[in-house]
KOLKEVO-993208 format. One record per residue: chain; x negated, y negated, z negated of N, C-alpha, C in turn. Coordinates in nm, 2 decimals. Each point is the difference from the previous one (the first is absolute). Layout:
// KOLKEVO-993208
> A_X_Y_Z_X_Y_Z_X_Y_Z
...
This chain:
// KOLKEVO-993208
> A_6.41_-7.16_6.59_-0.01_-0.05_-0.13_0.12_-0.05_0.00
> A_0.06_-0.02_-0.13_0.14_-0.03_-0.02_0.00_-0.12_-0.08
> A_0.07_-0.13_0.02_0.00_-0.07_-0.10_0.09_0.01_-0.13
> A_0.00_-0.08_-0.10_0.09_0.02_-0.12_0.12_-0.02_0.04
> A_0.03_-0.08_0.08_0.15_-0.03_0.05_0.06_0.12_0.07
> A_-0.07_0.06_0.10_0.04_0.11_0.06_0.02_0.12_-0.09
> A_-0.09_0.03_-0.10_0.02_0.10_-0.09_0.15_-0.03_-0.10
> A_-0.02_-0.12_-0.05_0.12_-0.05_-0.06_0.15_0.03_0.08
> A_0.00_-0.05_0.12_0.11_0.03_0.08_0.03_0.12_0.02
> A_-0.09_0.12_0.04_-0.01_0.15_0.04_0.04_0.05_-0.12
> A_-0.02_-0.04_-0.12_0.04_0.08_-0.14_0.12_-0.07_-0.07
> A_0.09_-0.12_0.08_0.08_-0.06_-0.07_0.13_0.07_-0.04
> A_0.04_0.12_0.07_0.14_0.08_-0.02_-0.03_0.12_-0.09
> A_-0.12_0.01_-0.04_-0.03_0.13_-0.10_-0.13_0.01_-0.03
> A_-0.01_0.11_-0.09_-0.16_0.05_-0.05_-0.08_0.04_0.12
> A_-0.12_-0.05_0.03_-0.07_0.05_0.10_-0.16_0.01_-0.06
> A_-0.06_0.09_0.05_-0.13_0.02_-0.05_-0.10_0.02_0.14
> A_-0.10_-0.07_0.01_-0.06_0.00_0.11_-0.16_0.05_-0.04
> A_-0.03_0.11_0.11_-0.15_0.04_-0.03_-0.09_0.00_0.12
> A_-0.12_0.02_-0.04_-0.10_0.01_0.12_0.02_0.12_0.06
> A_-0.05_0.03_0.14_0.00_0.12_0.04_-0.10_0.09_-0.06
> A_0.07_0.13_-0.01_-0.08_0.11_-0.08_0.05_0.01_-0.13
> A_0.03_-0.11_-0.08_0.06_0.00_-0.13_0.13_0.11_-0.03
> A_0.06_0.00_0.09_0.13_0.10_0.00_-0.03_0.14_-0.02
> A_-0.11_0.04_0.09_-0.04_0.12_0.01_-0.09_0.04_-0.12
> A_-0.07_-0.09_-0.06_-0.06_0.03_-0.12_0.10_0.02_-0.13
> A_0.09_-0.08_0.00_0.10_0.01_-0.09_0.09_0.15_0.01
> A_0.04_0.04_0.14_0.06_0.11_0.00_-0.10_0.10_-0.04
> A_-0.10_0.02_0.05_-0.11_0.11_-0.07_-0.01_0.00_-0.14
> A_0.00_-0.13_-0.06_-0.04_-0.01_-0.15_0.13_0.06_-0.08
> A_0.13_-0.02_0.08_0.12_0.05_-0.08_0.02_0.14_0.04
> A_-0.10_0.07_0.06_0.04_0.14_0.02_0.11_0.03_0.12
> A_0.00_-0.11_0.07_0.10_0.06_0.13_-0.12_0.01_0.13
> A_0.06_0.10_0.08_-0.06_0.01_0.13_0.05_-0.05_0.10
> A_-0.09_-0.09_0.06_0.06_-0.08_0.11_0.03_0.10_0.15
> A_0.12_-0.02_0.03_0.05_0.08_0.11_-0.02_-0.05_0.12
> A_0.05_-0.13_0.01_0.01_-0.08_0.11_0.01_-0.17_-0.02
> A_-0.06_-0.08_0.08_0.01_-0.12_-0.01_0.06_-0.07_0.12
> A_0.12_-0.07_0.01_0.04_-0.05_0.11_0.02_-0.16_0.00
> A_-0.08_-0.05_0.12_-0.01_-0.17_0.01_0.14_-0.03_0.04
> A_0.07_-0.07_-0.09_0.15_-0.02_0.02_0.00_-0.19_0.01
> A_-0.12_-0.06_0.04_0.00_-0.14_0.01_0.07_-0.04_0.12
> A_-0.01_0.06_0.12_0.09_-0.04_0.11_0.15_0.00_-0.04
> A_0.06_0.10_-0.07_0.13_0.03_-0.04_0.03_-0.11_-0.10
> A_-0.08_-0.05_-0.09_0.05_-0.12_-0.08_-0.01_-0.13_0.07
> A_-0.06_-0.02_0.10_-0.01_-0.12_0.09_0.13_0.00_0.07
> A_0.04_0.11_0.05_0.13_0.00_0.09_0.12_-0.02_-0.09
> A_0.01_0.08_-0.12_0.09_-0.01_-0.10_0.01_-0.15_-0.03
> A_-0.10_-0.05_-0.04_0.01_-0.15_-0.05_0.04_-0.10_0.11
> A_-0.03_0.01_0.10_0.05_-0.08_0.11_0.11_0.01_0.02
> A_0.08_0.12_0.01_0.13_0.05_0.02_0.08_-0.07_-0.12
> A_-0.04_0.03_-0.12_0.08_-0.06_-0.11_-0.02_-0.14_-0.02
> A_-0.09_-0.09_0.06_0.01_-0.12_0.00_0.08_-0.06_0.12
> A_0.01_0.08_0.10_0.09_-0.05_0.12_0.15_0.03_-0.02
> A_0.02_0.10_-0.07_0.14_0.03_-0.05_0.05_-0.11_-0.07
> A_-0.07_-0.03_-0.11_0.02_-0.08_-0.12_0.02_-0.15_0.08
> A_-0.06_-0.02_0.09_0.01_-0.14_0.06_0.12_0.00_0.12
> A_0.03_0.10_0.05_0.14_0.02_0.05_0.12_-0.04_-0.07
> A_0.00_0.04_-0.14_0.11_-0.01_-0.09_-0.04_-0.10_-0.11
> A_-0.07_-0.11_0.05_-0.05_-0.12_-0.08_0.13_-0.06_-0.08
> A_0.10_-0.04_0.08_0.12_-0.08_-0.05_0.06_0.07_-0.10
> A_0.03_0.13_0.01_0.07_0.10_-0.09_-0.11_0.03_-0.14
> A_-0.11_-0.02_0.04_-0.09_0.05_-0.11_-0.04_-0.12_-0.08
> A_-0.01_-0.11_0.07_-0.02_-0.12_-0.08_0.13_-0.05_-0.10
> A_0.13_0.04_0.06_0.09_-0.01_-0.07_0.01_0.09_-0.14
> A_-0.04_0.13_0.02_-0.02_0.07_-0.14_-0.11_-0.04_-0.09
> A_-0.13_-0.02_0.06_-0.13_0.00_-0.07_-0.02_-0.14_0.00
> A_0.04_-0.11_0.07_-0.06_-0.13_-0.04_-0.09_-0.02_0.10
> A_-0.04_-0.12_0.05_-0.12_-0.05_0.09_-0.14_0.05_-0.06
> A_-0.01_-0.04_-0.13_-0.16_0.03_-0.04_-0.01_0.15_-0.01
> A_0.10_0.09_-0.05_-0.02_0.15_-0.01_-0.01_0.04_0.14
> A_0.08_-0.03_0.08_-0.02_0.04_0.15_-0.14_-0.01_0.06
> A_-0.04_-0.12_-0.01_-0.14_-0.04_0.04_-0.10_0.08_-0.06
> A_0.02_0.01_-0.15_-0.10_0.08_-0.08_-0.03_0.14_0.05
> A_0.12_0.08_0.03_0.01_0.15_0.04_-0.03_-0.01_0.15
> A_0.01_-0.10_0.09_-0.05_0.02_0.11_-0.18_-0.01_0.03
> A_-0.03_-0.07_-0.10_-0.17_-0.02_0.00_-0.04_0.17_-0.03
> A_0.08_0.07_-0.08_-0.07_0.13_-0.03_-0.03_0.07_0.16
> A_0.12_0.04_0.06_-0.02_0.07_0.14_-0.09_-0.05_0.07
> A_-0.01_-0.13_0.02_-0.08_-0.08_0.08_-0.14_0.01_-0.04
> A_-0.02_0.01_-0.11_-0.15_0.03_-0.07_-0.04_0.12_0.04
> A_0.08_0.11_-0.05_-0.02_0.15_0.02_-0.05_0.00_0.16
> A_0.09_-0.02_0.09_-0.02_0.00_0.14_-0.13_-0.07_0.04
> A_-0.03_-0.12_-0.02_-0.10_-0.08_0.01_-0.15_0.10_-0.05
> A_0.01_0.06_-0.11_-0.11_0.03_-0.05_-0.04_0.15_0.06
> A_0.12_0.08_0.01_-0.03_0.14_0.06_0.00_0.00_0.15
> A_0.05_-0.09_0.08_-0.01_0.01_0.14_-0.14_-0.06_0.04
> A_-0.06_-0.08_-0.09_-0.14_-0.04_0.03_-0.11_0.11_-0.06
> A_0.07_0.09_-0.07_-0.09_0.11_-0.07_-0.09_-0.05_-0.12
> A_0.05_-0.14_-0.06_-0.06_-0.07_-0.11_0.03_0.11_-0.13
> A_0.14_0.06_0.01_0.01_0.06_-0.13_0.04_0.14_0.07
> A_-0.02_0.10_-0.05_0.02_0.13_0.05_0.06_0.09_-0.09
> A_0.10_0.07_0.04_0.09_0.09_-0.06_-0.03_0.15_0.02
> A_-0.01_0.08_-0.10_-0.02_0.15_0.02_0.10_0.08_-0.08
> A_0.04_0.11_0.06_0.09_0.10_-0.10_-0.10_0.12_-0.02
> A_-0.02_0.03_-0.12_-0.07_0.10_-0.04_0.10_0.14_-0.04
> A_-0.03_0.12_0.04_0.07_0.11_-0.02_-0.11_0.07_-0.09
> A_0.04_0.03_-0.13_-0.09_0.08_-0.09_0.08_0.10_-0.07
> A_-0.08_0.11_-0.03_0.03_0.11_-0.05_-0.06_0.03_-0.15
> A_0.06_0.05_-0.10_-0.04_0.00_-0.12_-0.11_0.13_0.00
> A_-0.13_0.02_-0.05_-0.08_0.06_0.02_0.04_0.15_-0.09
> A_-0.02_0.11_0.07_0.04_0.13_-0.06_-0.09_0.04_-0.12
> A_0.04_0.04_-0.12_-0.06_0.01_-0.13_-0.05_0.16_-0.01
> A_-0.11_0.00_0.11_-0.08_0.13_-0.03_0.09_0.11_0.12
> A_0.00_0.11_-0.06_0.05_0.12_0.09_0.15_-0.03_0.03
> A_0.04_0.05_0.11_0.16_0.00_0.04_0.08_0.03_-0.10
> A_-0.03_0.11_-0.10_0.10_0.05_-0.10_-0.03_-0.09_-0.12
> A_-0.12_-0.04_0.01_-0.02_-0.12_-0.14_0.07_-0.12_0.03
> A_-0.02_-0.03_0.12_0.07_-0.13_0.05_0.17_0.01_-0.06
> A_0.06_0.12_0.08_0.14_0.00_-0.03_0.04_-0.01_-0.18
> A_-0.09_0.05_-0.06_0.02_-0.01_-0.14_0.01_-0.13_-0.07
> A_-0.14_-0.05_0.04_-0.01_-0.12_-0.05_0.06_-0.12_0.07
> A_-0.02_0.00_0.14_0.09_-0.11_0.05_0.13_0.06_0.07
> A_0.10_0.00_-0.06_0.12_0.04_0.07_0.05_-0.07_0.13
> A_-0.03_-0.14_-0.01_0.06_-0.09_0.11_-0.13_-0.02_0.07
> A_0.00_0.02_0.12_-0.09_-0.03_0.10_0.02_-0.16_0.07
> A_-0.08_-0.08_-0.05_0.03_-0.15_0.03_-0.04_-0.05_0.13
> A_0.09_-0.05_0.07_-0.04_-0.08_0.14_0.06_-0.14_-0.02
> A_-0.10_-0.09_0.02_0.07_-0.16_-0.01_-0.07_-0.07_0.11
> A_0.08_-0.13_0.01_-0.04_-0.06_0.13_-0.04_-0.14_-0.08
> A_-0.12_-0.08_0.05_-0.04_-0.11_-0.07_0.00_-0.09_0.13
> A_0.05_-0.14_-0.03_-0.02_-0.09_0.11_-0.09_-0.11_-0.05
> A_-0.12_-0.02_0.07_-0.10_-0.09_-0.06_-0.05_-0.11_0.11
> A_-0.02_-0.12_-0.06_-0.03_-0.12_0.11_-0.15_-0.01_-0.03
> A_-0.06_-0.04_0.11_-0.14_-0.02_-0.01_-0.05_-0.16_0.04
> A_-0.05_-0.08_-0.07_-0.04_-0.11_0.08_-0.13_0.01_0.08
> A_0.02_-0.05_0.10_-0.10_0.03_0.11_-0.09_-0.13_0.04
């Protein structure tokens, strides 16, 4: 479970949508995509967040001069929160590779669907 504060901190620098396990697969199917591969990128998210926090901390003096104390501390909370949640696997991150379904036969597909779609989606699950 995640607290309101953790969700607010995790989503503080952009637009984020969180879903329960299985919801993305359902939406992919409903949208007419074929799921090719799902990759658990939680460990990478934890590692990158930790590195980001550490590198910002090394440059604290310079960053505070540009950002100010309040903004620096606020921005530091984000990677710290991401690392904490993902390292403990309380928030999971998955990368989805999907393919647009073919529209019938191969020849029909070429006429109706001139572009064969391949997309990546990143999704985080609250565990």
